[in-house]
VOFI-98790 format. One record per residue: residue number from 1; x, y, z of N, C-alpha, C in turn; residue in one letter. Coordinates in steps of 0.2 Angstrom, whole numbers, plus 5000, padded with zeros to 4 digits. Example, Ala and Ser with C-alpha at 12.3 -4.5 7.8 and 13.67 -1.06 7.14 Angstrom:
BEGIN
NULO   num    nc1    nc2    nc3   cac1   cac2   cac3    cc1    cc2    cc3   residuo
NULO     1   5066   4972   5039   5062   4978   5039   5066   4984   5039         A
NULO     2   5064   4989   5035   5068   4995   5036   5064   5000   5039         S
//
This chain:
BEGIN
NULO   num    nc1    nc2    nc3   cac1   cac2   cac3    cc1    cc2    cc3   residuo
NULO     1   4895   4993   5043   4900   4995   5038   4907   4994   5041         M
NULO     2   4908   4995   5048   4914   4994   5051   4916   4987   5051         K
NULO     3   4911   4982   5052   4913   4975   5051   4914   4973   5045         Q
NULO     4   4913   4977   5040   4914   4974   5033   4920   4978   5029         N
NULO     5   4925   4980   5034   4931   4983   5031   4937   4979   5034         I
NULO     6   4941   4976   5029   4947   4973   5031   4953   4977   5030         I
NULO     7   4956   4979   5035   4962   4984   5034   4968   4980   5035         A
NULO     8   4973   4980   5030   4979   4976   5030   4985   4981   5029         I
NULO     9   4989   4981   5034   4995   4985   5035   5001   4981   5035         D
NULO    10   5007   4984   5033   5013   4980   5033   5018   4984   5029         G
NULO    11   5025   4982   5030   5030   4985   5026   5030   4983   5019         P
NULO    12   5035   4987   5015   5036   4986   5008   5038   4978   5007         A
NULO    13   5035   4976   5001   5038   4969   4999   5035   4963   5003         G
NULO    14   5030   4964   5007   5027   4958   5011   5022   4955   5007         V
NULO    15   5020   4958   5001   5014   4955   4997   5007   4957   4998         G
NULO    16   5007   4963   5002   5000   4965   5003   4995   4966   4997         K
NULO    17   4998   4969   4992   4993   4970   4986   4991   4963   4983         S
NULO    18   4995   4959   4982   4993   4952   4980   4988   4949   4984         T
NULO    19   4990   4949   4991   4985   4945   4996   4979   4949   4996         V
NULO    20   4979   4956   4996   4972   4959   4997   4968   4959   4990         A
NULO    21   4971   4959   4985   4967   4958   4978   4964   4951   4978         R
NULO    22   4968   4946   4980   4965   4939   4979   4960   4938   4985         R
NULO    23   4961   4941   4991   4956   4940   4996   4950   4944   4995         L
NULO    24   4950   4950   4992   4944   4953   4990   4940   4949   4985         A
NULO    25   4943   4946   4980   4940   4942   4975   4936   4936   4979         R
NULO    26   4940   4933   4983   4937   4927   4987   4931   4929   4991         R
NULO    27   4931   4934   4994   4926   4936   4999   4920   4941   4995         L
NULO    28   4921   4942   4989   4916   4946   4986   4916   4954   4988         G
NULO    29   4922   4956   4990   4923   4963   4992   4927   4967   4987         L
NULO    30   4927   4974   4988   4931   4978   4983   4938   4979   4986         I
NULO    31   4943   4979   4981   4950   4980   4983   4952   4987   4982         Y
NULO    32   4955   4990   4986   4957   4997   4985   4965   4997   4987         I
NULO    33   4969   4998   4982   4976   4998   4982   4979   5005   4984         D
NULO    34   4980   5007   4991   4982   5013   4993   4989   5015   4990         T
NULO    35   4993   5009   4990   5000   5010   4988   5000   5013   4981         G
NULO    36   4995   5011   4976   4995   5013   4970   4994   5021   4970         A
NULO    37   4990   5023   4975   4988   5030   4975   4995   5034   4976         M
NULO    38   4999   5032   4981   5005   5036   4982   5010   5035   4977         Y
NULO    39   5010   5030   4973   5014   5029   4967   5012   5034   4962         R
NULO    40   5005   5035   4961   5002   5039   4956   5004   5046   4958         T
NULO    41   5004   5048   4964   5006   5055   4966   5013   5056   4964         V
NULO    42   5017   5051   4966   5024   5051   4964   5026   5052   4957         A
NULO    43   5022   5048   4953   5022   5049   4945   5020   5056   4943         L
NULO    44   5015   5059   4946   5013   5065   4944   5018   5071   4946         A
NULO    45   5021   5070   4952   5026   5074   4954   5032   5074   4950         A
NULO    46   5034   5068   4948   5040   5067   4943   5039   5070   4936         D
NULO    47   5033   5069   4934   5031   5072   4927   5031   5080   4928         R
NULO    48   5029   5082   4934   5029   5090   4935   5036   5092   4937         A
NULO    49   5041   5088   4937   5048   5089   4938   5049   5093   4945         K
NULO    50   5045   5090   4950   5046   5093   4957   5052   5089   4960         I
NULO    51   5057   5093   4962   5063   5090   4964   5063   5089   4972         G
NULO    52   5060   5093   4975   5060   5092   4983   5053   5092   4985         E
NULO    53   5052   5087   4989   5045   5085   4992   5043   5088   4998         F
NULO    54   5040   5094   4998   5038   5097   5005   5030   5099   5004         T
NULO    55   5027   5101   5009   5020   5103   5009   5020   5109   5004         D
NULO    56   5024   5114   5004   5024   5119   4999   5024   5117   4992         E
NULO    57   5029   5112   4990   5030   5110   4983   5024   5106   4981         T
NULO    58   5021   5102   4986   5016   5097   4984   5009   5099   4984         M
NULO    59   5008   5105   4988   5001   5107   4989   4998   5109   4982         A
NULO    60   5001   5113   4978   4998   5114   4972   4996   5108   4968         P
NULO    61   5000   5103   4967   4999   5097   4964   4993   5093   4967         L
NULO    62   4993   5093   4974   4987   5089   4977   4981   5093   4976         M
NULO    63   4981   5099   4975   4974   5103   4975   4971   5101   4968         S
NULO    64   4975   5099   4963   4972   5098   4956   4972   5090   4954         K
NULO    65   4975   5086   4958   4976   5079   4955   4970   5075   4956         I
NULO    66   4968   5071   4951   4962   5067   4951   4965   5060   4950         R
NULO    67   4963   5056   4956   4965   5049   4956   4959   5045   4956         I
NULO    68   4958   5040   4952   4952   5035   4952   4954   5028   4950         S
NULO    69   4949   5024   4951   4951   5017   4949   4946   5014   4944         F
NULO    70   4948   5009   4940   4943   5006   4936   4940   5000   4940         T
NULO    71   4935   4997   4937   4931   4992   4940   4936   4986   4942         D
NULO    72   4941   4985   4938   4946   4980   4940   4952   4982   4944         D
NULO    73   4951   4988   4947   4956   4991   4952   4962   4994   4949         S
NULO    74   4962   4995   4943   4968   4998   4939   4967   5006   4941         R
NULO    75   4973   5009   4942   4973   5016   4944   4973   5021   4939         V
NULO    76   4970   5026   4939   4969   5031   4934   4972   5038   4937         L
NULO    77   4976   5041   4933   4978   5048   4934   4975   5053   4929         L
NULO    78   4970   5057   4931   4966   5061   4927   4964   5057   4921         H
NULO    79   4961   5051   4922   4958   5047   4917   4963   5043   4913         G
NULO    80   4969   5044   4914   4974   5040   4911   4976   5033   4915         E
NULO    81   4976   5028   4912   4978   5021   4915   4986   5022   4916         D
NULO    82   4988   5022   4922   4995   5023   4923   4998   5017   4927         V
NULO    83   4995   5011   4927   4997   5005   4930   5004   5003   4928         A
NULO    84   5005   5004   4921   5012   5002   4919   5018   5006   4920         Q
NULO    85   5016   5012   4923   5021   5017   4924   5023   5017   4932         Y
NULO    86   5019   5015   4936   5020   5017   4943   5024   5011   4947         I
NULO    87   5026   5006   4943   5030   5000   4947   5037   5000   4945         R
NULO    88   5040   5006   4942   5047   5006   4941   5050   5007   4947         S
NULO    89   5057   5006   4947   5061   5007   4953   5061   5014   4955         A
NULO    90   5061   5019   4950   5062   5026   4952   5055   5028   4955         R
NULO    91   5049   5026   4953   5043   5028   4956   5042   5025   4962         I
NULO    92   5045   5019   4963   5044   5016   4970   5048   5020   4975         T
NULO    93   5054   5022   4973   5058   5026   4978   5055   5033   4979         D
NULO    94   5052   5036   4974   5049   5042   4975   5043   5042   4979         L
NULO    95   5039   5036   4978   5033   5036   4982   5034   5035   4989         S
NULO    96   5039   5032   4991   5041   5032   4998   5042   5039   5001         S
NULO    97   5045   5043   4997   5047   5050   4999   5041   5054   4999         K
NULO    98   5037   5054   4994   5031   5059   4994   5026   5057   4999         V
NULO    99   5026   5050   5001   5021   5048   5006   5022   5051   5013         S
NULO   100   5029   5053   5014   5030   5056   5020   5028   5064   5021         A
NULO   101   5026   5066   5016   5024   5073   5016   5016   5074   5018         V
NULO   102   5015   5078   5024   5009   5078   5027   5003   5080   5022         P
NULO   103   5004   5085   5018   4999   5087   5013   4997   5081   5008         V
NULO   104   5001   5077   5007   5000   5071   5002   4996   5066   5006         V
NULO   105   4998   5065   5012   4994   5060   5016   4987   5062   5018         R
NULO   106   4987   5068   5020   4980   5071   5021   4975   5070   5015         E
NULO   107   4978   5072   5010   4973   5072   5004   4971   5065   5002         G
NULO   108   4976   5060   5002   4975   5053   5000   4971   5050   5006         L
NULO   109   4972   5051   5012   4968   5048   5017   4960   5050   5016         V
NULO   110   4959   5056   5015   4952   5059   5014   4949   5055   5008         A
NULO   111   4953   5054   5002   4951   5050   4997   4949   5043   4998         L
NULO   112   4954   5040   5002   4953   5033   5004   4947   5032   5009         Q
NULO   113   4946   5037   5013   4939   5036   5017   4933   5037   5013         R
NULO   114   4933   5041   5008   4928   5042   5004   4926   5036   5000         K
NULO   115   4932   5033   4997   4931   5026   4993   4928   5021   4997         L
NULO   116   4930   5021   5004   4928   5015   5008   4922   5017   5012         G
NULO   117   4919   5022   5011   4913   5025   5016   4908   5020   5016         A
NULO   118   4906   5016   5011   4901   5011   5011   4903   5004   5014         K
NULO   119   4909   5003   5015   4911   4997   5017   4912   4992   5012         G
NULO   120   4912   4985   5014   4913   4980   5008   4919   4981   5005         G
NULO   121   4925   4982   5009   4931   4983   5005   4937   4980   5009         I
NULO   122   4942   4978   5005   4949   4976   5007   4953   4982   5005         V
NULO   123   4956   4985   5010   4961   4991   5009   4968   4989   5012         M
NULO   124   4973   4990   5008   4980   4989   5011   4984   4995   5011         E
NULO   125   4989   4995   5015   4994   5001   5015   4998   5001   5021         G
NULO   126   5000   5007   5024   5004   5007   5030   5001   5009   5036         R
NULO   127   4995   5013   5035   4992   5016   5041   4984   5015   5040         D
NULO   128   4982   5010   5037   4975   5009   5036   4971   5008   5043         I
NULO   129   4974   5003   5047   4971   5001   5053   4972   5006   5059         G
NULO   130   4977   5011   5058   4978   5015   5063   4976   5022   5062         T
NULO   131   4975   5024   5055   4973   5031   5053   4967   5031   5049         V
NULO   132   4967   5028   5044   4962   5028   5039   4955   5025   5041         V
NULO   133   4955   5019   5044   4950   5016   5047   4951   5013   5053         F
NULO   134   4952   5017   5059   4954   5014   5065   4949   5010   5068         P
NULO   135   4943   5010   5066   4937   5006   5068   4935   5001   5064         D
NULO   136   4940   4999   5059   4938   4993   5055   4937   4987   5059         A
NULO   137   4932   4983   5056   4931   4977   5060   4936   4971   5060         G
NULO   138   4940   4971   5055   4946   4966   5054   4952   4970   5052         C
NULO   139   4957   4969   5057   4963   4973   5055   4969   4967   5055         K
NULO   140   4973   4968   5050   4978   4963   5049   4985   4967   5048         I
NULO   141   4990   4964   5052   4997   4967   5051   5001   4961   5048         F
NULO   142   5003   4962   5041   5007   4957   5038   5014   4959   5038         L
NULO   143   5019   4955   5040   5026   4956   5040   5030   4950   5038         T
NULO   144   5036   4951   5037   5041   4946   5035   5048   4949   5036         A
NULO   145   5053   4945   5037   5060   4948   5038   5062   4951   5032         S
NULO   146   5066   4956   5032   5069   4960   5026   5072   4955   5021         P
NULO   147   5075   4950   5024   5078   4946   5019   5073   4942   5015         E
NULO   148   5068   4940   5018   5063   4936   5015   5059   4941   5010         E
NULO   149   5058   4947   5012   5055   4951   5007   5059   4953   5001         R
NULO   150   5065   4954   5002   5070   4956   4997   5071   4950   4992         A
NULO   151   5070   4944   4995   5071   4938   4990   5064   4938   4986         K
NULO   152   5059   4939   4989   5052   4939   4985   5053   4944   4979         R
NULO   153   5055   4950   4981   5055   4956   4976   5060   4954   4971         R
NULO   154   5066   4951   4972   5071   4949   4967   5067   4944   4963         R
NULO   155   5064   4939   4965   5061   4934   4961   5055   4937   4957         D
NULO   156   5052   4941   4960   5047   4945   4956   5050   4948   4950         Q
NULO   157   5055   4952   4951   5058   4956   4945   5061   4951   4940         L
NULO   158   5064   4946   4942   5067   4941   4938   5061   4938   4933         I
NULO   159   5056   4936   4936   5050   4933   4933   5047   4938   4928         S
NULO   160   5049   4945   4929   5046   4950   4924   5052   4951   4919         M
NULO   161   5057   4947   4919   5062   4948   4914   5067   4954   4915         G
NULO   162   5067   4956   4922   5071   4962   4924   5077   4960   4928         K
NULO   163   5083   4964   4927   5088   4962   4932   5087   4964   4939         E
NULO   164   5090   4960   4943   5088   4961   4950   5094   4959   4955         A
NULO   165   5097   4964   4959   5102   4962   4963   5100   4962   4970         D
NULO   166   5100   4956   4973   5097   4955   4980   5100   4959   4985         Y
NULO   167   5107   4961   4985   5110   4965   4990   5107   4972   4990         D
NULO   168   5106   4974   4983   5104   4981   4982   5097   4982   4984         E
NULO   169   5093   4977   4983   5086   4977   4985   5085   4977   4992         I
NULO   170   5089   4972   4996   5089   4972   5003   5090   4979   5006         L
NULO   171   5096   4982   5004   5098   4988   5006   5092   4994   5006         R
NULO   172   5089   4994   5000   5084   4999   4998   5078   4997   5003         D
NULO   173   5077   4991   5004   5071   4989   5008   5072   4991   5015         M
NULO   174   5078   4990   5018   5079   4993   5025   5078   5000   5025         K
NULO   175   5081   5004   5020   5080   5011   5020   5073   5013   5020         I
NULO   176   5069   5010   5016   5062   5012   5015   5058   5010   5022         R
NULO   177   5060   5004   5025   5057   5002   5031   5058   5008   5037         D
NULO   178   5064   5010   5037   5066   5015   5042   5062   5022   5041         E
NULO   179   5062   5023   5034   5058   5029   5032   5051   5029   5034         R
NULO   180   5048   5023   5033   5041   5022   5034   5039   5022   5042         D
NULO   181   5044   5019   5046   5043   5019   5053   5043   5025   5056         R
NULO   182   5048   5030   5054   5050   5036   5057   5046   5042   5055         T
NULO   183   5042   5042   5049   5039   5048   5047   5034   5050   5052         R
NULO   184   5033   5057   5052   5029   5060   5057   5021   5059   5056         K
NULO   185   5019   5058   5050   5012   5058   5048   5011   5050   5046         T
NULO   186   5007   5047   5049   5005   5040   5047   5010   5035   5047         G
NULO   187   5014   5035   5052   5020   5030   5052   5018   5023   5052         P
NULO   188   5022   5018   5050   5020   5011   5049   5021   5008   5056         L
NULO   189   5015   5007   5059   5015   5004   5066   5009   4999   5066         I
NULO   190   5010   4994   5070   5004   4989   5071   4999   4992   5075         Q
NULO   191   4993   4992   5073   4987   4994   5078   4987   4989   5083         A
NULO   192   4985   4991   5089   4985   4987   5095   4980   4981   5094         E
NULO   193   4974   4982   5090   4970   4977   5089   4970   4973   5083         D
NULO   194   4976   4974   5079   4977   4971   5073   4980   4964   5074         A
NULO   195   4978   4959   5070   4981   4952   5071   4988   4952   5067         H
NULO   196   4993   4950   5070   4999   4949   5067   5000   4943   5063         L
NULO   197   5002   4943   5057   5004   4937   5053   5011   4938   5050         I
NULO   198   5015   4934   5052   5022   4934   5050   5023   4929   5044         V
NULO   199   5024   4931   5038   5023   4927   5032   5029   4923   5030         T
NULO   200   5035   4923   5034   5041   4919   5032   5039   4912   5031         D
NULO   201   5040   4909   5025   5038   4902   5024   5031   4901   5022         G
NULO   202   5027   4906   5022   5020   4906   5020   5020   4907   5012         Y
NULO   203   5015   4903   5009   5013   4905   5002   5007   4910   5003         T
NULO   204   5006   4913   4997   5000   4917   4997   4994   4914   4999         I
NULO   205   4992   4908   4997   4986   4905   4999   4986   4903   5006         D
NULO   206   4992   4902   5009   4992   4901   5017   4990   4908   5020         D
NULO   207   4993   4913   5018   4991   4920   5021   4984   4921   5020         T
NULO   208   4981   4920   5014   4974   4922   5013   4970   4917   5017         I
NULO   209   4971   4911   5018   4967   4907   5022   4967   4909   5030         A
NULO   210   4973   4911   5032   4974   4914   5039   4969   4920   5040         E
NULO   211   4969   4925   5035   4965   4931   5035   4958   4929   5035         I
NULO   212   4956   4924   5031   4949   4923   5030   4946   4920   5037         V
NULO   213   4950   4916   5040   4949   4913   5047   4948   4919   5052         K
NULO   214   4952   4924   5052   4952   4929   5056   4945   4933   5055         I
NULO   215   4944   4935   5048   4939   4939   5046   4932   4936   5048         Y
NULO   216   4931   4929   5047   4925   4926   5049   4924   4926   5056         K
NULO   217   4929   4925   5060   4928   4926   5067   4927   4932   5070         A
NULO   218   4928   4938   5066   4927   4945   5068   4920   4947   5067         S
NULO   219   4916   4943   5063   4909   4945   5061   4904   4943   5066         K
//
């Protein structure tokens, strides 16, 4: 089971979700989007009008929330497909904040371990190789410069027909990076045995090919 888990960690905007989804399809594994889980909690908190994110305010919500996935990895909140709601700028910002709350991380880490208990998965996030599956057979740490990641995010938003200001995206990305690195629970750090891939100048296919090579060597 351990050998059949690919744990991919890295900062926001590096393309973990796209890479992990395509990688899982290529290798015949199941893709689990942990970022979507935190976004879904953020959406639920926003709908519940929770203004301050602490263990005390989030514990009641976490005790009742039901998050699941469809066969094609779309996230469900109490059975509702919320994929179209969790990618907004507001929910993106809120998800970074709620992910720093210990009771949220504890609840979702337990769910992530349950989903991946049988192996055969590609799971991406911030602390998969360090906290969720520290004994995963293949650990990857994807990163790129903040400038490269901001450019990719800007291009993505423009391709979706949305307005995008590069300087604003870059500023927000640096703030989120700092928040992810310094939180007390599950901070963004590279596992000692993770393979570092710096994706500046890489295409998605380049990145996937590099991971496939590492994965096959780990088996």
